[in-house]
C-alpha positions in Angstrom: -2.0 82.8 -45.8 -1.3 86.0 -43.9 2.4 85.2 -43.8 2.4 84.2 -47.4 0.9 87.4 -48.6 3.1 89.4 -46.2 6.3 87.8 -47.5 5.2 88.1 -51.1 6.3 91.8 -51.0 10.1 91.2 -51.1 9.5 88.4 -53.6 7.5 90.8 -55.8 10.2 93.4 -55.7 12.9 90.9 -56.6 10.8 89.7 -59.5 10.3 93.2 -60.8 14.0 93.8 -60.6 14.7 90.6 -62.6 11.9 91.0 -65.1 11.4 94.8 -65.6 10.3 94.6 -69.2 8.8 91.3 -70.1 6.3 91.0 -67.2 2.9 89.9 -68.5 0.0 92.1 -67.6 -2.0 89.3 -66.0 0.9 88.3 -63.9 1.6 91.8 -62.9 -2.0 92.2 -61.8 -1.8 89.2 -59.4 1.5 90.5 -58.0 0.1 93.9 -57.5 -3.0 92.3 -55.9 -0.7 90.3 -53.6 1.2 93.4 -52.7 -2.0 95.3 -51.8 -3.3 92.5 -49.6 0.1 92.1 -48.0 0.2 95.8 -47.1 -3.2 95.6 -45.6 -2.1 92.8 -43.3 1.2 94.4 -42.3 -0.4 96.0 -39.3 -1.9 92.7 -38.1 1.4 90.9 -38.4 3.1 93.4 -36.2 1.2 91.9 -33.3 1.7 88.3 -34.5 5.5 88.2 -35.2 5.5 84.5 -34.4 4.1 83.8 -37.9 7.3 84.9 -39.4 8.8 81.5 -39.1 5.8 79.7 -40.5 5.6 82.2 -43.4 9.2 82.0 -44.1 9.5 78.3 -44.2 6.3 77.8 -46.3 7.0 80.6 -48.6 10.5 79.3 -49.2 9.1 75.8 -49.9 6.6 77.3 -52.3 9.3 79.3 -54.1 11.4 76.2 -54.5 8.5 74.4 -55.9 7.8 77.1 -58.6 11.2 78.5 -59.3 13.9 76.1 -58.0 16.1 76.3 -55.0 18.8 78.5 -56.7 16.5 81.3 -57.7 14.8 81.2 -54.2 18.2 81.5 -52.5 19.1 84.4 -54.8 15.8 86.1 -53.9 16.3 85.6 -50.2 19.9 87.0 -50.5 18.7 90.1 -52.4 15.9 90.5 -49.9 18.3 90.2 -47.0 20.6 92.8 -48.7 17.8 95.1 -49.6 15.9 94.7 -46.4 18.3 93.9 -43.5 15.5 93.3 -40.9 16.2 91.9 -37.5 12.9 90.1 -37.5 13.8 88.2 -40.6 17.1 87.1 -39.1 15.3 85.9 -36.0 13.0 83.8 -38.1 15.9 81.9 -39.7 17.7 81.5 -36.3 14.5 80.1 -34.7 14.0 77.7 -37.7 17.6 76.4 -37.4 17.2 75.8 -33.6 13.9 74.0 -34.1 15.4 71.8 -36.8 18.4 70.9 -34.5 16.1 70.2 -31.6 13.8 68.1 -33.7 16.7 66.1 -35.0 17.9 65.5 -31.4 14.4 64.4 -30.4 14.2 62.0 -33.3 17.6 60.5 -32.3 16.5 60.1 -28.7 13.2 58.7 -29.7 14.9 56.3 -32.0 17.3 55.1 -29.3 14.4 54.7 -26.8 12.3 52.9 -29.4 15.3 50.7 -30.2 15.8 49.8 -26.5 12.1 49.0 -25.9 11.8 47.0 -29.1 15.0 45.0 -28.6 14.8 44.3 -24.8 13.9 40.6 -24.0 11.5 41.9 -21.4 7.9 42.7 -22.2 7.2 46.4 -21.8 3.6 47.2 -21.3 1.9 50.5 -20.5 -1.5 50.5 -18.9 -4.2 53.1 -18.2 -5.5 53.4 -14.7 -8.4 51.2 -15.8 -5.9 48.4 -16.6 -6.3 48.8 -20.3 -3.3 48.3 -22.7 -1.8 51.6 -24.0 1.5 50.2 -25.3 2.6 46.6 -26.0 6.1 45.9 -27.2 7.1 42.9 -29.2 8.4 41.0 -26.2 4.9 41.1 -24.8 3.5 39.8 -28.0 6.0 36.9 -27.8 5.2 36.1 -24.2 1.4 36.3 -24.3 0.6 35.6 -28.0 -1.4 38.8 -28.6 0.0 41.3 -31.2 -0.1 44.9 -30.5 -3.3 45.6 -32.4 -5.1 42.8 -30.5 -3.8 44.0 -27.1 -4.3 47.8 -27.4 -7.3 48.9 -25.5 -7.9 45.5 -24.0 -8.4 45.0 -20.3 -5.6 43.0 -18.7 -7.9 40.8 -16.7 -9.7 39.4 -19.8 -6.4 39.3 -21.8 -3.7 37.6 -19.7 -4.9 37.2 -16.1 -6.4 33.8 -15.2 -9.1 33.5 -12.5 -6.7 32.0 -10.0 -4.5 35.1 -10.1 -7.2 37.7 -10.1 -7.1 38.5 -6.4 -3.3 38.9 -6.4 -3.4 41.2 -9.5 -6.1 43.4 -7.9 -4.0 43.7 -4.7 -0.9 44.8 -6.8 -3.0 47.2 -8.9 -4.5 48.9 -5.8 -0.9 49.4 -4.4 0.2 51.0 -7.7 -2.7 53.4 -8.0 -2.2 54.4 -4.4 1.4 55.3 -5.3 2.9 52.9 -2.8 5.9 52.5 -5.0 6.9 49.9 -7.6 6.1 46.3 -7.1 7.7 43.0 -8.1 5.7 39.8 -8.2 5.6 36.4 -9.8 2.2 35.8 -11.3 0.4 33.0 -13.2 -0.7 34.2 -16.6 -2.4 32.8 -19.6 -1.4 33.1 -23.3 -3.7 33.7 -26.2 -3.7 29.9 -26.8 -4.8 29.3 -23.3 -1.4 28.0 -22.0 -0.5 28.8 -18.4 2.8 30.5 -18.0 4.6 32.1 -15.0 6.1 35.6 -15.3 8.0 38.0 -13.1 6.4 41.5 -13.2 8.1 44.8 -12.4 5.5 47.5 -12.2 6.0 51.3 -11.8 3.2 53.9 -11.6 3.4 56.7 -14.2 2.9 60.1 -12.6 2.4 63.4 -14.5 3.8 66.8 -13.5 0.8 67.3 -11.2 1.6 64.1 -9.2 -1.3 62.2 -10.6 -1.1 58.6 -11.6 -1.9 58.5 -15.3 -1.0 54.9 -15.9 1.3 52.0 -15.1 4.5 50.7 -16.8 5.3 47.1 -16.5 8.4 45.0 -17.4 7.6 41.3 -17.7 9.9 38.3 -18.0 8.7 34.9 -19.0 10.4 32.5 -16.6 8.6 29.4 -17.8 9.5 29.2 -21.5 13.0 30.6 -21.9 13.6 28.0 -24.6 11.4 30.1 -26.9 13.5 33.3 -26.3 15.4 32.8 -29.6 12.2 32.7 -31.6 10.8 35.7 -29.7 14.0 37.7 -30.3 13.9 36.9 -34.0 10.3 37.9 -34.1 11.2 41.1 -32.4 13.9 41.8 -34.9 11.6 41.2 -37.9 9.0 43.4 -36.4 11.6 46.1 -35.7 12.7 46.0 -39.4 9.2 46.3 -40.6 8.5 49.2 -38.2 11.8 50.9 -39.3 10.8 50.5 -43.0 7.3 51.7 -42.2 8.7 54.6 -40.3 11.0 55.5 -43.2 8.0 55.4 -45.6 6.1 57.6 -43.1 8.9 60.1 -43.1 9.1 60.2 -46.9 5.4 60.7 -47.0 5.6 63.4 -44.4 8.2 65.2 -46.4 6.0 65.0 -49.5 3.0 66.2 -47.5 5.1 69.0 -46.0 4.9 70.8 -49.3 1.0 70.7 -49.1 0.7 71.7 -45.4 3.0 74.7 -45.2 0.3 76.7 -43.3 0.2 74.0 -40.6 4.0 73.9 -39.9 3.8 75.9 -36.7 1.1 73.7 -35.3 3.1 70.6 -36.0 6.1 72.1 -34.3 4.0 72.7 -31.2 2.6 69.2 -31.5 6.2 67.9 -31.8 7.2 69.8 -28.7 4.4 68.2 -26.8 5.4 64.8 -28.2 9.0 65.5 -27.2 7.9 66.3 -23.7 5.8 63.2 -23.5 8.8 61.2 -24.9 11.0 62.7 -22.2 8.5 61.9 -19.6 8.1 58.3 -20.9 11.9 58.0 -21.1 12.1 59.0 -17.5 9.4 56.5 -16.6 11.1 53.7 -18.5 14.4 54.7 -16.9 12.7 54.5 -13.5 11.5 51.0 -14.4 15.0 50.0 -15.5 16.5 51.3 -12.3 13.9 49.5 -10.2 13.9 46.1 -11.9 15.4 43.4 -9.7 17.7 42.2 -12.5 20.9 43.7 -13.9 20.3 45.4 -17.3 23.6 45.9 -19.1 25.2 47.0 -22.3 28.8 46.5 -23.5 30.7 47.9 -26.4 32.2 45.9 -29.2 35.4 45.3 -27.0 33.4 43.8 -24.2 33.6 46.9 -21.9 30.7 47.8 -19.7 28.8 50.8 -21.1 25.6 50.7 -19.0 24.5 49.0 -15.7 21.5 49.7 -13.7 21.7 50.0 -9.8 20.9 46.3 -9.2 24.5 45.6 -10.3 25.8 47.1 -7.0 23.2 45.3 -5.0 24.3 41.9 -6.3 28.1 42.3 -6.6 28.9 45.1 -4.3 30.9 46.9 -7.0 30.1 50.6 -7.7 28.7 51.3 -11.1 31.0 54.2 -11.8 34.0 52.1 -11.1 32.7 49.2 -13.2 31.8 51.1 -16.4 34.6 51.0 -18.9 36.2 47.8 -17.4 36.1 44.4 -19.2 33.1 42.2 -18.6 35.3 39.1 -18.1 37.1 40.7 -15.1 33.9 40.0 -13.0 33.4 36.4 -14.1 34.8 33.7 -11.8 38.2 32.6 -13.2 37.0 29.0 -13.4 34.0 30.0 -15.5 35.6 32.5 -17.9 36.4 29.9 -20.6 32.9 28.5 -20.5 31.4 32.0 -20.5 33.3 32.8 -23.6 32.3 29.5 -25.3 28.6 30.4 -24.8 29.2 33.8 -26.5 31.0 32.3 -29.6 27.8 31.0 -31.3 26.2 34.4 -30.7 29.1 36.4 -32.1 29.4 34.0 -35.0 25.8 34.7 -35.9 24.6 31.1 -35.2 22.3 32.2 -32.4 20.2 35.3 -31.8 20.8 35.2 -28.1 22.6 33.2 -25.5 21.4 32.1 -22.1 23.6 30.3 -19.6 24.7 30.3 -15.9 28.1 31.4 -14.5 29.5 32.7 -11.3 30.2 36.4 -10.9 32.7 37.5 -8.2 31.6 39.9 -5.5 33.4 42.7 -3.8 33.7 40.7 -0.6 35.7 38.0 -2.3 32.8 35.6 -2.7 30.7 34.8 -5.8 27.1 34.7 -6.9 25.5 32.4 -9.4 24.2 34.6 -12.3 21.9 33.7 -15.2 23.1 35.6 -18.3 20.7 36.5 -21.1 22.5 38.4 -23.8 22.1 39.4 -27.5 24.1 41.5 -30.0 23.2 45.1 -30.6 23.6 47.0 -33.9 23.0 50.6 -35.1 20.7 51.6 -37.9 23.4 50.9 -40.4 23.9 47.4 -39.1 27.2 48.2 -37.4 28.0 45.9 -34.4 27.9 48.0 -31.3 28.2 45.4 -28.5 25.9 43.3 -26.4 22.9 44.0 -24.2 20.8 41.9 -21.9 20.1 41.0 -18.3 22.0 39.4 -15.4 19.7 37.6 -12.9 20.9 36.5 -9.4 20.0 32.8 -9.2 22.2 31.9 -6.3 19.3 31.0 -4.1 17.7 29.0 -6.9 21.0 27.3 -7.6 21.4 26.3 -4.0 17.8 25.1 -3.9 18.4 23.1 -7.1 21.5 21.6 -5.6 19.6 20.7 -2.4 16.8 19.3 -4.6 19.3 17.2 -6.6 20.8 16.0 -3.4 17.3 15.2 -2.0 16.4 13.4 -5.2 19.6 11.4 -5.0 18.8 10.4 -1.5 15.2 9.6 -2.6 16.5 7.4 -5.4 19.0 5.7 -3.1 16.2 5.2 -0.5 13.8 3.8 -3.1 16.6 1.5 -4.5 17.4 0.1 -1.1 14.1 -0.3 0.7 12.8 -3.9 0.8 9.7 -3.1 -1.2 8.1 -1.3 -4.2 7.4 2.4 -4.1 4.8 3.7 -6.6 2.7 6.7 -7.7 -0.5 6.0 -9.7 -3.7 7.5 -10.9 -7.0 6.7 -9.3 -8.7 4.9 -12.1 -9.9 1.4 -12.8 -6.4 0.3 -14.0 -4.5 2.4 -11.4 -2.3 3.8 -14.2 1.3 3.9 -13.0 3.2 7.1 -13.2 6.2 5.9 -11.2 7.2 2.5 -9.8 10.5 1.4 -8.4 12.6 -1.4 -10.0 11.9 -3.7 -7.1 8.6 -4.7 -8.7 10.6 -7.0 -11.0 11.7 -9.0 -7.9 8.1 -9.5 -6.8 6.2 -9.9 -10.0 8.9 -11.0 -12.5 7.9 -8.1 -14.8 10.2 -5.1 -15.3 9.1 -1.7 -14.1 8.9 -0.3 -17.6 6.0 -2.6 -18.4 3.8 -0.8 -15.9 4.6 2.9 -16.6 1.5 4.4 -18.2 0.2 0.8 -18.7 2.8 0.4 -21.4 2.5 -3.4 -21.4 0.3 -4.3 -18.5 -1.6 -2.7 -15.7 -0.9 -3.1 -12.0 -4.5 -4.3 -11.4 -4.0 -7.1 -13.9 -1.6 -8.9 -11.4 -4.3 -9.2 -8.7 -6.1 -12.6 -8.5 -9.5 -12.1 -10.1 -11.6 -13.1 -7.1 -9.8 -10.4 -5.0 -10.1 -7.5 -7.4 -13.6 -6.4 -6.1 -12.5 -6.6 -2.5 -9.3 -4.5 -3.2 -11.2 -1.9 -5.2 -13.9 -1.6 -2.5 -11.3 -1.1 0.3 -9.4 1.4 -1.8 -12.6 3.4 -2.7 -13.7 3.6 0.9 -10.4 4.8 2.2 -10.0 7.4 -0.6 -13.5 8.7 0.0 -12.7 9.1 3.7 -9.2 10.6 2.9 -7.7 7.8 5.0 -4.6 5.6 4.3 -5.4 2.2 2.9 -3.9 -1.1 3.9 -4.4 -4.1 1.6 -3.2 -7.8 1.6 -3.9 -9.8 -1.5 -2.3 -12.5 -3.7 -0.9 -11.7 -7.2 0.0 -13.9 -10.2 3.7 -13.6 -11.1 5.3 -14.0 -14.5 5.9 -17.7 -13.9 2.3 -18.3 -12.9 3.0 -18.7 -9.1 1.0 -16.9 -6.4 2.7 -14.5 -4.1 1.1 -12.5 -1.3 1.8 -8.8 -1.1 1.1 -6.1 1.6 0.2 -2.7 0.2 -0.1 0.6 2.1 -0.7 4.0 0.6 -2.9 7.1 0.6 -4.4 9.6 -1.7 -2.7 13.0 -2.3 -5.1 15.9 -2.4 -4.8 19.5 -3.7 -5.6 22.5 -1.5 -9.0 22.5 -3.0 -9.6 18.9 -1.8 -9.5 17.2 -5.2 -7.6 13.9 -5.5 -4.3 14.2 -7.5 -2.8 10.7 -7.3 -2.1 7.8 -5.0 1.3 7.2 -3.4 2.1 3.9 -1.7 4.4 1.0 -1.2 4.1 -2.8 -1.8 5.9 -5.5 0.1 6.3 -9.2 -0.5 4.8 -11.0 2.5 4.7 -14.5 1.0 7.2 -15.8 3.5 5.4 -14.0 6.2 2.1 -15.6 5.2 3.7 -19.0 5.2 5.2 -18.3 8.6 1.7 -17.2 9.8 0.2 -20.4 8.5 2.9 -22.5 10.1 2.4 -20.4 13.3 -1.3 -20.9 13.1 -0.8 -24.7 12.8 1.7 -24.6 15.7 -0.7 -22.5 17.8 -3.5 -24.9 17.0 -1.3 -27.8 18.2 -0.2 -25.8 21.2 -3.8 -24.9 22.0 -4.9 -28.5 21.8 -2.0 -29.5 24.0 -2.6 -26.8 26.6 -6.4 -27.4 26.7 -5.9 -31.1 27.3 -3.4 -31.1 30.1 -4.0 -30.6 33.7 -1.2 -28.2 34.1 -1.8 -24.4 33.7 0.3 -22.9 30.9 0.7 -19.1 30.9 2.4 -16.3 28.9 2.9 -12.8 30.4 4.9 -9.7 29.7 8.2 -9.6 31.5 6.9 -7.1 34.0 3.8 -9.3 34.8 1.5 -6.3 33.9 -0.3 -8.1 31.1 -1.5 -11.7 30.7 -0.9 -12.8 27.1 -2.3 -16.3 27.4 -3.6 -18.6 30.1 -4.7 -22.2 29.5 -8.3 -23.4 30.4 -6.9 -25.5 33.3 -6.5 -22.2 35.2 -10.3 -22.2 35.8 -10.2 -25.7 37.4 -7.2 -25.0 39.6 -7.8 -21.4 40.7 -11.6 -21.6 40.5 -11.7 -18.3 38.6 -12.4 -17.5 34.9 -9.6 -16.8 32.5 -11.4 -13.6 31.4 -11.2 -12.2 34.9 -7.4 -12.8 34.9 -7.0 -11.1 31.4 -9.0 -8.1 32.7 -7.2 -7.9 36.1 -3.7 -9.5 35.9 -3.0 -8.5 39.5 -5.6 -11.2 40.6 -2.9 -13.8 40.1 -0.9 -12.3 43.0 -4.0 -11.5 45.0 -5.0 -15.2 45.0 -1.7 -16.2 46.8 -2.1 -17.1 50.4 -1.3 -14.0 52.6 1.3 -16.0 54.5 3.1 -16.9 51.2 2.6 -13.7 49.2 5.6 -11.7 50.3 7.9 -14.6 49.9 6.6 -15.4 46.4 6.8 -11.8 45.2 10.3 -11.3 46.5 11.7 -14.5 45.0 10.0 -13.8 41.6 11.3 -10.2 41.5 14.8 -11.3 42.2 14.7 -14.0 39.5 13.4 -11.6 36.9 16.0 -9.0 37.8 18.7 -11.6 37.4 16.9 -13.0 34.3 17.0 -16.4 35.8 14.4 -19.2 35.7 12.4 -19.7 38.9 10.4 -22.4 40.5 8.2 -21.9 43.6 5.6 -23.7 45.6 2.9 -21.8 47.4 -0.7 -21.9 48.5 -3.6 -20.2 46.7 -7.0 -19.2 48.1 -9.9 -20.0 45.8 -13.1 -17.9 45.8 -14.8 -20.6 47.9 -12.0 -20.0 50.6 -10.5 -23.4 50.0 -6.7 -23.6 49.9 -4.7 -25.5 47.3 -1.0 -25.9 46.8 0.5 -25.0 43.4 4.0 -25.4 41.9 4.9 -22.7 39.4 7.9 -22.8 37.1 8.7 -19.9 34.8 11.4 -18.6 32.4 12.0 -15.5 30.3 11.8 -15.7 26.5 14.4 -13.5 24.7 14.4 -12.2 21.1 17.3 -12.3 18.7 18.7 -9.2 20.3 18.8 -10.7 23.7 15.9 -8.6 25.0 13.3 -10.3 27.2 9.9 -10.1 25.4 7.7 -12.4 27.6 7.6 -14.8 30.5 6.4 -18.4 30.0 5.6 -20.9 32.7 3.6 -23.8 33.9 1.6 -24.1 37.1 0.7 -27.5 38.6 -1.9 -28.3 41.3 0.2 -30.2 43.9 -2.4 -30.2 46.6 -2.7 -34.0 46.6 1.0 -34.4 46.5 1.4 -32.0 49.4 -1.3 -34.0 51.3 0.6 -37.2 50.6 3.8 -35.6 51.6 2.2 -34.4 54.8 0.8 -37.9 55.5 4.2 -39.4 54.8 5.8 -36.8 57.1 3.2 -37.5 59.7 3.8 -41.2 59.4 7.5 -40.7 59.6 7.0 -38.5 62.6 4.8 -41.1 64.2 7.3 -43.8 63.3 10.0 -41.8 64.9 7.7 -41.0 67.8 6.9 -44.7 68.1 10.6 -45.5 68.2 11.0 -42.9 70.8 8.0 -44.2 72.7 9.4 -47.7 72.6 12.7 -46.5 73.9 11.0 -44.5 76.6 8.7 -47.5 77.3 11.6 -49.8 77.8 13.2 -47.3 80.0 10.1 -46.5 82.0 8.8 -50.1 82.4 12.2 -51.3 83.4 12.2 -48.6 86.0 8.6 -49.2 87.1 9.1 -52.9 87.4 12.4 -52.6 89.2 10.8 -50.7 92.1 8.2 -53.3 93.0 10.5 -56.2 92.4 13.0 -54.6 94.7 10.3 -54.2 97.3 9.4 -57.9 96.9 13.0 -59.0 97.0 13.9 -57.0 100.0 10.7 -58.0 101.9 11.3 -61.7 101.1 14.9 -61.5 102.4 13.7 -59.8 105.5 11.2 -62.6 106.1 13.8 -65.2 105.3 16.7 -64.0 107.5 14.9 -62.3 110.4 12.4 -63.5 112.9 9.2 -61.6 112.8 6.1 -61.6 114.8 2.9 -62.7 113.3 1.7 -59.2 112.8 5.1 -58.1 111.3 5.1 -61.0 108.9 1.6 -60.1 107.8 2.6 -56.5 107.2 5.6 -57.6 105.1 3.4 -59.9 103.1 1.0 -57.1 102.5 3.9 -55.0 101.1 4.7 -57.9 98.8 1.1 -58.1 97.7 1.0 -54.4 97.0 4.1 -54.6 94.9 2.7 -57.5 93.0 -0.6 -55.6 92.4 1.4 -52.6 91.2 3.2 -54.8 88.8 0.0 -56.4 87.7 -1.5 -52.9 87.1 1.6 -51.9 85.0 1.3 -55.2 83.0 -2.4 -54.6 82.6 -1.6 -51.0 81.3 1.0 -52.4 78.9 -1.3 -55.0 77.6 -4.0 -52.5 77.2 -1.7 -50.3 75.2 -0.6 -53.1 73.0 -4.2 -54.2 72.5 -5.2 -50.6 71.6 -2.3 -50.1 69.2 -3.1 -53.3 67.5 -6.8 -52.2 67.2 -7.9 -55.2 69.2 -9.1 -53.4 72.4 -12.7 -54.4 72.6 -15.6 -53.0 74.5 -17.6 -55.6 76.5 -20.5 -53.7 78.1 -22.5 -55.3 80.9 -25.1 -54.0 83.4 -23.4 -52.0 86.1 -24.7 -50.1 89.1 -22.4 -47.1 88.9 -23.0 -45.8 92.4 -22.0 -49.1 94.0 -19.2 -49.6 91.6 -17.7 -46.2 92.4 -18.0 -46.7 96.2 -16.2 -50.1 96.0 -13.5 -48.5 93.9 -13.0 -45.6 96.4 -12.8 -48.1 99.3 -10.1 -50.1 97.5 -8.1 -46.9 96.8 -8.4 -45.7 100.4 -7.2 -49.1 101.6 -4.1 -48.9 99.4 -3.5 -45.3 100.7 -3.7 -46.5 104.3 -1.1 -49.2 103.7 1.4 -46.6 102.3 0.8 -43.9 104.9 3.5 -43.2 107.5 3.8 -40.5 110.2 6.2 -38.6 107.9 3.7 -38.7 104.9 0.1 -38.3 106.1 -2.6 -40.0 104.1 -4.6 -38.1 101.4 -8.3 -37.4 101.9 -10.5 -39.0 99.2 -14.1 -38.0 99.1 -16.8 -39.4 96.9 -20.1 -37.7 96.2 -22.9 -38.9 93.9 -25.9 -36.9 92.8 -29.0 -37.7 90.9 -30.5 -41.2 90.7 -28.7 -44.5 90.8 -28.7 -45.9 87.3 -27.9 -49.3 86.0 -25.4 -48.4 83.2 -24.3 -50.6 80.4 -20.5 -50.3 80.3 -17.4 -52.3 80.2 -16.6 -52.7 83.9 -12.9 -53.5 83.3 -12.3 -50.4 81.0 -14.2 -48.2 83.4 -12.1 -49.4 86.3 -9.0 -48.5 84.2 -10.3 -45.0 83.6 -11.2 -44.2 87.2 -8.2 -46.0 88.8 -5.7 -44.0 86.6 -7.4 -40.7 87.2 -7.6 -41.3 91.0 -4.0 -42.5 91.1 -2.8 -39.4 89.2 -4.8 -37.1 91.5 -3.3 -38.7 94.6 0.2 -39.0 93.2 0.5 -35.3 92.0 -1.2 -33.9 95.1 0.8 -32.9 98.2 0.7 -35.3 101.3 -2.5 -34.7 103.2 -4.2 -33.1 100.3 -7.9 -33.7 99.3 -9.1 -35.5 96.2 -12.7 -35.1 95.3 -14.5 -37.7 93.3 -18.1 -36.9 92.1 -20.6 -38.9 90.1 -23.4 -37.1 88.4 -26.2 -39.1 86.7 -28.5 -37.0 84.5 -30.5 -37.8 81.5 -28.7 -40.4 79.5 -25.2 -39.5 80.6 -22.9 -40.3 83.5 -20.4 -37.6 84.4 -17.3 -38.5 86.5 -15.3 -35.6 87.9 -12.0 -36.0 89.8 -10.5 -32.9 91.2 -7.2 -32.6 93.1 -5.1 -29.8 94.7 -1.9 -30.9 93.1 0.9 -29.3 91.0 -1.4 -28.6 87.9 -0.6 -29.1 84.2 1.1 -26.4 82.2 -1.0 -25.1 79.2 1.6 -26.0 76.6 1.5 -29.7 77.8 -2.3 -30.0 77.8 -2.8 -30.6 74.0 -0.5 -33.7 74.2 -1.7 -34.8 77.6 -3.3 -38.0 76.2 -0.4 -39.1 74.1 1.5 -42.3 75.1 4.5 -41.7 77.3 4.0 -38.0 77.4 4.5 -36.3 80.8 4.2 -32.7 81.8 7.5 -30.8 82.2 6.7 -29.9 85.8 6.4 -33.5 87.2 10.0 -33.3 88.5 11.1 -36.5 90.4 7.6 -37.9 90.6 7.6 -41.4 89.0 5.3 -42.4 86.3 5.1 -44.2 83.0 3.1 -41.6 80.9 0.6 -44.4 80.0 -2.3 -43.8 82.3 -4.0 -40.9 80.6 -3.4 -42.4 77.1 -5.2 -45.6 78.4 -8.0 -43.4 79.8 -8.5 -41.7 76.5 -8.6 -45.0 74.6 -11.2 -46.4 77.1 -13.4 -43.3 77.0 -13.3 -43.3 73.2 -14.4 -46.9 73.1 -17.4 -46.0 75.3 -18.2 -43.2 72.9 -17.6 -40.7 75.6 -15.6 -37.6 76.1 -12.9 -36.4 78.5 -11.9 -32.8 79.3 -9.3 -31.2 81.6 -9.1 -27.9 83.4 -5.9 -27.2 85.2 -3.9 -24.4 86.6 -0.3 -24.8 87.7 0.0 -24.7 91.5 -3.8 -24.8 92.1 -4.9 -28.2 90.8 -6.6 -30.2 88.1 -10.1 -31.2 87.2 -10.8 -34.2 84.9 -14.3 -34.6 83.6 -15.3 -37.9 81.9 -18.7 -38.1 80.3 -20.0 -41.5 79.2 -23.3 -42.5 77.8 -25.4 -44.8 80.0 -26.5 -46.9 77.1 -29.5 -49.1 78.0 -29.8 -47.6 81.5 -32.7 -47.9 83.9 -33.3 -46.5 87.4 -32.6 -48.8 90.3 -33.6 -46.6 93.2 -33.6 -42.9 93.9 -30.5 -41.5 95.4 -30.3 -38.4 97.4 
């Protein structure tokens, strides 16, 4: 009002100049009143010159309203001519500058508003408390809330699900702490409750003081790009509505401007603040655009780049300054340019609101990157086509991952198609609803795979034989509850009504929270295997019956003999050990082998296994009771279809009786051979032994016949003949005794016998024979007889006893040196008679002593001493018939002592003997 009254002065003067005569008194009064009031305020306005502009504008507007623009302009011209004031010129200059500045601000705001409203990215401004300040149409499209619903709402309750709360809080703290912009991919929720995935580019908003006053976010919906067309159409409609609304608001503002002339300066100040805020917001949005990880671009109508953010250089390596003004197609891979243009044709033709496709963009290093292009047409306010705008997203890694995934899926499909079984994924419910099943199910069940998908025709559980359904379900439930794999075998009913056995193995798939998602598994047809098992079981039963009913031991082991796979029950009878002990300790097989045979058996077995040859061995085993038995073991390696030895099979047989029979046969053969040798030796010896006395008889008879002898000489020659005959008789008696003994016809004829007298008579006879043979060149042996104890009347065979003592005394004399002493001693004690004959002869070697009583055996040291080898054998036969015993002690070069012990039988004392 001050400015109004103040400026009314020049208006009043002009009016008076134009209407000097016909001015009404009432009107003149008010003009004069205005003049007076204006003059009173002139002094005040000198100190508030800034109100000139406000007064000038509002007064001019008021004058136009009352008098018209032409009259006001004439007034102002006259005032300017009449009052050329520098202050008034400054007012008009300032007004023009403010109008120009306001016009530029409006154009900038319109451009910024157009960019925000037309971008396919959601632009959201938040307070530091995570409340929505601004919410562009793209945000409405992505999240389903319009701007009115979103403004002032907290983001957590609006679009953030519980699962993403912790991640959002972490990002928010980083933004408020001014740790720079963030990029993240979050799970969000729309108004309708649908889950979506968005990429977020967040930048903190900082005022001039460096304080965070809010956060600006750019959001791209990466889960529902197919709705981009509808979102862009919605954004366009909303933009037109807002432009229309803005136009109406401007018209209303111009109308209201006439009523608020006094508030013009305040509005200018307010607009200056808004302009500053807009500039600050524009800088913030530019910072967001520069920091987003996708290329934001604009081209003109000719397809030349007009705007690119810094991400362009990061992706392609080309400098932005060099790229701007060049054709877009120059950077598209040559092989993709035609396809790239084809995608843009529907957009240019108006058939689509936007286009989204994937092409390759070349890079500065000569390579290329896969780019996802999202573009739309841009128009000015008049609808003139300006060019295109949109985003370029580097999807090279995703493209490579998708290619790898396709390759992996192809491998999976190939694997599923070629494995000899059925692969499936199903839900864990009563019907085991199938989500996926391979085509191989048709080969097993006769039904196509499509019948089972989502239980379209039949359920997988319906194939199971009814009586096995409960068992299968119980096993499945237990394994799932324990989170363990399950293994099932059960019969199914095929399409033709036949039964087939299947083997199923699978396991539950659980989420990170531990909840069951689904079941994955595989099914194999084991009908042939089951039949084979049944046949094998039957064969094994037959084999078991066979092995358990034969005397031979059948065994199966691993090729290295470290494990016993099977041993038949006959093992316990032959080895005397339990089968369980052998299973627990396989080495006991080798431990039971006789120590003298163990190395030989182990070596032969090892060589046969190394050469992969069959083997057969005979050896002795020692049973736990220390008895020894002979076994014959035959074994061979069993090979699989690849020629690899998988086991060792064999049979062990108890051949103890056979070995005993063989030994007896060998002994019989040896005895037969020995008998033949004995016969040969007997013929040789007897012929020699008979020839000597016969020669003596013959020569003595010739001497008696052809020579004259005295009576004494003839008697001596006759005695020689008699001795030779006696020698022959003794030899014949020995031969007859041998023959009788060999025939088993040698009989014992005991009779009462006075041993002492019998022995003395026998010694006298021997001494007499020795005296006949003695010559001056060969002195006679000394034979002594000693008896101790009592004289007993024995019950013995006199003839056999004479054979025993004669042979022993004859040998003692024959093998003693001339003049040697032979001691004969009789000892009677208790019920035994002991005869001891000791000489000082050549002795008997130790190696000959065990065979001393065999027929025709003579010690190797006898030299030229004649003998038949029959005497001691006859002695042994006679002693055995009496039930007695004979022992020998001898030392070569010292002499020999024979001791014969005979039972006295029905003896009685005749007279004491000292």
